[in-house]
PyMOL Python script that loads the backbone (N, CA, C, O; Angstrom):
from pymol import cmd

cmd.read_pdbstr("""\
ATOM      1  N   UNK A   1       0.768  -1.189   0.034  1.00  0.00           N
ATOM      2  CA  UNK A   1      -0.007   0.104   0.061  1.00  0.00           C
ATOM      3  C   UNK A   1       0.831   1.176   0.043  1.00  0.00           C
ATOM      4  O   UNK A   1       0.484   2.154  -0.621  1.00  0.00           O
ATOM      5  N   UNK A   2       1.952   1.195   0.687  1.00  0.00           N
ATOM      6  CA  UNK A   2       2.869   2.333   0.756  1.00  0.00           C
ATOM      7  C   UNK A   2       3.473   2.565  -0.659  1.00  0.00           C
ATOM      8  O   UNK A   2       3.478   3.644  -1.250  1.00  0.00           O
ATOM      9  N   UNK A   3       3.997   1.348  -1.126  1.00  0.00           N
ATOM     10  CA  UNK A   3       4.719   1.597  -2.452  1.00  0.00           C
ATOM     11  C   UNK A   3       3.606   1.893  -3.445  1.00  0.00           C
ATOM     12  O   UNK A   3       3.973   2.527  -4.434  1.00  0.00           O
ATOM     13  N   UNK A   4       2.441   1.594  -3.386  1.00  0.00           N
ATOM     14  CA  UNK A   4       1.390   1.974  -4.389  1.00  0.00           C
ATOM     15  C   UNK A   4       1.189   3.631  -4.206  1.00  0.00           C
ATOM     16  O   UNK A   4       1.178   4.368  -5.192  1.00  0.00           O
ATOM     17  N   UNK A   5       1.053   4.065  -3.032  1.00  0.00           N
ATOM     18  CA  UNK A   5       0.921   5.425  -2.830  1.00  0.00           C
ATOM     19  C   UNK A   5       2.207   6.235  -3.332  1.00  0.00           C
ATOM     20  O   UNK A   5       2.072   7.299  -3.937  1.00  0.00           O
ATOM     21  N   UNK A   6       3.255   5.772  -3.098  1.00  0.00           N
ATOM     22  CA  UNK A   6       4.580   6.212  -3.638  1.00  0.00           C
ATOM     23  C   UNK A   6       4.639   6.398  -5.145  1.00  0.00           C
ATOM     24  O   UNK A   6       5.074   7.434  -5.650  1.00  0.00           O
ATOM     25  N   UNK A   7       4.154   5.284  -5.904  1.00  0.00           N
ATOM     26  CA  UNK A   7       4.220   5.412  -7.153  1.00  0.00           C
ATOM     27  C   UNK A   7       3.259   6.256  -7.849  1.00  0.00           C
ATOM     28  O   UNK A   7       3.542   6.775  -8.929  1.00  0.00           O
ATOM     29  N   UNK A   8       1.922   6.445  -7.168  1.00  0.00           N
ATOM     30  CA  UNK A   8       0.926   7.442  -7.646  1.00  0.00           C
ATOM     31  C   UNK A   8       1.477   8.714  -7.358  1.00  0.00           C
ATOM     32  O   UNK A   8       1.316   9.575  -8.224  1.00  0.00           O
ATOM     33  N   UNK A   9       2.131   9.036  -6.265  1.00  0.00           N
ATOM     34  CA  UNK A   9       2.774  10.434  -6.019  1.00  0.00           C
ATOM     35  C   UNK A   9       3.659  10.660  -7.088  1.00  0.00           C
ATOM     36  O   UNK A   9       3.698  11.790  -7.575  1.00  0.00           O
ATOM     37  N   UNK A  10       4.462   9.655  -7.583  1.00  0.00           N
ATOM     38  CA  UNK A  10       5.533   9.916  -8.474  1.00  0.00           C
ATOM     39  C   UNK A  10       4.838  10.347  -9.891  1.00  0.00           C
ATOM     40  O   UNK A  10       5.282  11.228 -10.626  1.00  0.00           O
ATOM     41  N   UNK A  11       3.789   9.646 -10.115  1.00  0.00           N
ATOM     42  CA  UNK A  11       3.024   9.840 -11.533  1.00  0.00           C
ATOM     43  C   UNK A  11       2.576  11.310 -11.195  1.00  0.00           C
ATOM     44  O   UNK A  11       2.945  12.165 -12.000  1.00  0.00           O
ATOM     45  N   UNK A  12       1.879  11.694 -10.186  1.00  0.00           N
ATOM     46  CA  UNK A  12       1.468  13.108 -10.039  1.00  0.00           C
ATOM     47  C   UNK A  12       2.401  14.064 -10.294  1.00  0.00           C
ATOM     48  O   UNK A  12       2.206  15.052 -11.002  1.00  0.00           O
ATOM     49  N   UNK A  13       3.639  13.727  -9.605  1.00  0.00           N
ATOM     50  CA  UNK A  13       4.733  14.568  -9.635  1.00  0.00           C
ATOM     51  C   UNK A  13       5.164  14.777 -11.116  1.00  0.00           C
ATOM     52  O   UNK A  13       5.324  15.912 -11.564  1.00  0.00           O
ATOM     53  N   UNK A  14       5.332  13.760 -11.796  1.00  0.00           N
ATOM     54  CA  UNK A  14       5.733  13.826 -13.220  1.00  0.00           C
ATOM     55  C   UNK A  14       4.840  14.542 -14.010  1.00  0.00           C
ATOM     56  O   UNK A  14       5.289  15.261 -14.903  1.00  0.00           O
ATOM     57  N   UNK A  15       3.498  14.443 -13.792  1.00  0.00           N
ATOM     58  CA  UNK A  15       2.572  15.115 -14.505  1.00  0.00           C
ATOM     59  C   UNK A  15       2.504  16.600 -14.133  1.00  0.00           C
ATOM     60  O   UNK A  15       2.113  17.409 -14.976  1.00  0.00           O
ATOM     61  N   UNK A  16       2.863  16.985 -12.926  1.00  0.00           N
ATOM     62  CA  UNK A  16       3.054  18.341 -12.524  1.00  0.00           C
ATOM     63  C   UNK A  16       4.132  18.900 -13.178  1.00  0.00           C
ATOM     64  O   UNK A  16       4.037  20.062 -13.573  1.00  0.00           O
ATOM     65  N   UNK A  17       5.269  18.185 -13.381  1.00  0.00           N
ATOM     66  CA  UNK A  17       6.514  18.667 -14.076  1.00  0.00           C
ATOM     67  C   UNK A  17       6.202  19.030 -15.502  1.00  0.00           C
ATOM     68  O   UNK A  17       6.534  20.119 -15.970  1.00  0.00           O
ATOM     69  N   UNK A  18       5.534  18.070 -16.216  1.00  0.00           N
ATOM     70  CA  UNK A  18       5.192  18.194 -17.525  1.00  0.00           C
ATOM     71  C   UNK A  18       4.245  19.523 -17.709  1.00  0.00           C
ATOM     72  O   UNK A  18       4.458  20.344 -18.601  1.00  0.00           O
ATOM     73  N   UNK A  19       3.267  19.628 -16.840  1.00  0.00           N
ATOM     74  CA  UNK A  19       2.384  20.907 -16.944  1.00  0.00           C
ATOM     75  C   UNK A  19       3.265  22.091 -16.671  1.00  0.00           C
ATOM     76  O   UNK A  19       3.145  23.122 -17.333  1.00  0.00           O
ATOM     77  N   UNK A  20       4.176  21.960 -15.679  1.00  0.00           N
ATOM     78  CA  UNK A  20       4.866  23.180 -15.400  1.00  0.00           C
ATOM     79  C   UNK A  20       5.805  23.507 -16.623  1.00  0.00           C
ATOM     80  O   UNK A  20       6.001  24.680 -16.944  1.00  0.00           O
ATOM     81  N   UNK A  21       6.362  22.497 -17.277  1.00  0.00           N
ATOM     82  CA  UNK A  21       7.094  22.912 -18.459  1.00  0.00           C
ATOM     83  C   UNK A  21       6.304  23.554 -19.609  1.00  0.00           C
ATOM     84  O   UNK A  21       6.771  24.405 -20.367  1.00  0.00           O
ATOM     85  N   UNK A  22       5.036  23.050 -19.661  1.00  0.00           N
ATOM     86  CA  UNK A  22       4.187  23.684 -20.776  1.00  0.00           C
ATOM     87  C   UNK A  22       4.013  24.957 -20.362  1.00  0.00           C
ATOM     88  O   UNK A  22       4.345  25.873 -21.114  1.00  0.00           O
ATOM     89  N   UNK A  23       3.468  25.216 -19.105  1.00  0.00           N
ATOM     90  CA  UNK A  23       3.295  26.734 -18.599  1.00  0.00           C
ATOM     91  C   UNK A  23       4.551  27.574 -18.812  1.00  0.00           C
ATOM     92  O   UNK A  23       4.470  28.778 -19.056  1.00  0.00           O
ATOM     93  N   UNK A  24       5.679  26.946 -18.720  1.00  0.00           N
ATOM     94  CA  UNK A  24       6.980  27.737 -18.697  1.00  0.00           C
ATOM     95  C   UNK A  24       7.234  28.272 -20.131  1.00  0.00           C
ATOM     96  O   UNK A  24       7.734  29.357 -20.427  1.00  0.00           O
ATOM     97  N   UNK A  25       6.748  27.205 -21.042  1.00  0.00           N
ATOM     98  CA  UNK A  25       6.897  27.543 -22.457  1.00  0.00           C
ATOM     99  C   UNK A  25       6.014  28.751 -22.857  1.00  0.00           C
ATOM    100  O   UNK A  25       6.446  29.644 -23.586  1.00  0.00           O
ATOM    101  N   UNK A  26       4.646  28.739 -22.305  1.00  0.00           N
ATOM    102  CA  UNK A  26       3.823  29.799 -22.521  1.00  0.00           C
ATOM    103  C   UNK A  26       4.356  31.158 -22.052  1.00  0.00           C
ATOM    104  O   UNK A  26       4.336  32.155 -22.774  1.00  0.00           O
ATOM    105  N   UNK A  27       4.809  31.140 -20.864  1.00  0.00           N
ATOM    106  CA  UNK A  27       5.451  32.246 -20.149  1.00  0.00           C
ATOM    107  C   UNK A  27       6.458  32.671 -20.854  1.00  0.00           C
ATOM    108  O   UNK A  27       6.488  33.872 -21.123  1.00  0.00           O
ATOM    109  N   UNK A  28       7.382  31.913 -21.260  1.00  0.00           N
ATOM    110  CA  UNK A  28       8.550  32.333 -22.073  1.00  0.00           C
ATOM    111  C   UNK A  28       7.945  32.966 -23.423  1.00  0.00           C
ATOM    112  O   UNK A  28       8.458  34.012 -23.822  1.00  0.00           O
ATOM    113  N   UNK A  29       7.073  32.496 -24.022  1.00  0.00           N
ATOM    114  CA  UNK A  29       6.474  32.956 -25.280  1.00  0.00           C
ATOM    115  C   UNK A  29       5.993  34.413 -24.919  1.00  0.00           C
ATOM    116  O   UNK A  29       6.238  35.314 -25.721  1.00  0.00           O
ATOM    117  N   UNK A  30       5.367  34.665 -23.830  1.00  0.00           N
ATOM    118  CA  UNK A  30       4.838  35.893 -23.367  1.00  0.00           C
ATOM    119  C   UNK A  30       6.117  36.997 -23.199  1.00  0.00           C
ATOM    120  O   UNK A  30       6.176  38.140 -23.653  1.00  0.00           O
ATOM    121  N   UNK A  31       7.049  36.316 -22.449  1.00  0.00           N
ATOM    122  CA  UNK A  31       8.099  37.260 -22.012  1.00  0.00           C
ATOM    123  C   UNK A  31       9.230  37.562 -23.258  1.00  0.00           C
ATOM    124  O   UNK A  31       9.958  38.555 -23.248  1.00  0.00           O
ATOM    125  N   UNK A  32       9.242  36.682 -24.169  1.00  0.00           N
ATOM    126  CA  UNK A  32      10.116  36.814 -25.181  1.00  0.00           C
ATOM    127  C   UNK A  32       9.556  37.532 -26.371  1.00  0.00           C
ATOM    128  O   UNK A  32      10.235  38.272 -27.083  1.00  0.00           O
ATOM    129  N   UNK A  33       8.358  37.292 -26.542  1.00  0.00           N
ATOM    130  CA  UNK A  33       7.578  37.806 -27.818  1.00  0.00           C
ATOM    131  C   UNK A  33       7.048  39.133 -27.529  1.00  0.00           C
ATOM    132  O   UNK A  33       7.393  40.061 -28.261  1.00  0.00           O
ATOM    133  N   UNK A  34       6.216  39.352 -26.509  1.00  0.00           N
ATOM    134  CA  UNK A  34       5.621  40.724 -26.301  1.00  0.00           C
ATOM    135  C   UNK A  34       6.420  41.864 -26.180  1.00  0.00           C
ATOM    136  O   UNK A  34       5.982  42.923 -26.631  1.00  0.00           O
ATOM    137  N   UNK A  35       7.587  41.824 -25.613  1.00  0.00           N
ATOM    138  CA  UNK A  35       8.423  43.075 -25.495  1.00  0.00           C
ATOM    139  C   UNK A  35       8.730  43.634 -26.905  1.00  0.00           C
ATOM    140  O   UNK A  35       8.929  44.829 -27.123  1.00  0.00           O
ATOM    141  N   UNK A  36       8.752  42.582 -27.914  1.00  0.00           N
ATOM    142  CA  UNK A  36       9.088  43.227 -29.265  1.00  0.00           C
ATOM    143  C   UNK A  36       7.716  43.516 -30.116  1.00  0.00           C
ATOM    144  O   UNK A  36       7.734  43.880 -31.292  1.00  0.00           O
ATOM    145  N   UNK A  37       6.624  43.318 -29.416  1.00  0.00           N
ATOM    146  CA  UNK A  37       5.334  43.717 -29.962  1.00  0.00           C
ATOM    147  C   UNK A  37       4.976  45.027 -29.507  1.00  0.00           C
ATOM    148  O   UNK A  37       5.444  45.338 -28.411  1.00  0.00           O
ATOM    149  N   UNK A  38       4.240  45.885 -30.104  1.00  0.00           N
ATOM    150  CA  UNK A  38       3.738  47.058 -29.552  1.00  0.00           C
ATOM    151  C   UNK A  38       2.508  46.690 -28.669  1.00  0.00           C
ATOM    152  O   UNK A  38       1.578  45.961 -29.014  1.00  0.00           O
ATOM    153  N   UNK A  39       2.666  47.334 -27.436  1.00  0.00           N
ATOM    154  CA  UNK A  39       1.470  47.040 -26.481  1.00  0.00           C
ATOM    155  C   UNK A  39       0.310  47.938 -26.584  1.00  0.00           C
ATOM    156  O   UNK A  39       0.401  49.106 -26.205  1.00  0.00           O
ATOM    157  N   UNK A  40      -0.607  47.531 -26.998  1.00  0.00           N
ATOM    158  CA  UNK A  40      -1.887  48.319 -27.218  1.00  0.00           C
ATOM    159  C   UNK A  40      -2.701  48.623 -25.984  1.00  0.00           C
ATOM    160  O   UNK A  40      -3.752  49.257 -26.079  1.00  0.00           O
TER     161      UNK A  40
END
""", "prot")
cmd.dss("prot")
cmd.show_as("cartoon", "prot")
cmd.util.cbc("prot")
cmd.orient("prot")
């Protein structure tokens, strides 16, 4: 039961890392693209 919970936590942790990387890409697009675009 402990091992199962540990592996479930690891899966959630990996999913969170994946989501974090996707969000980081979006944030990078915002920070690296918008300074060169005129702000309306």
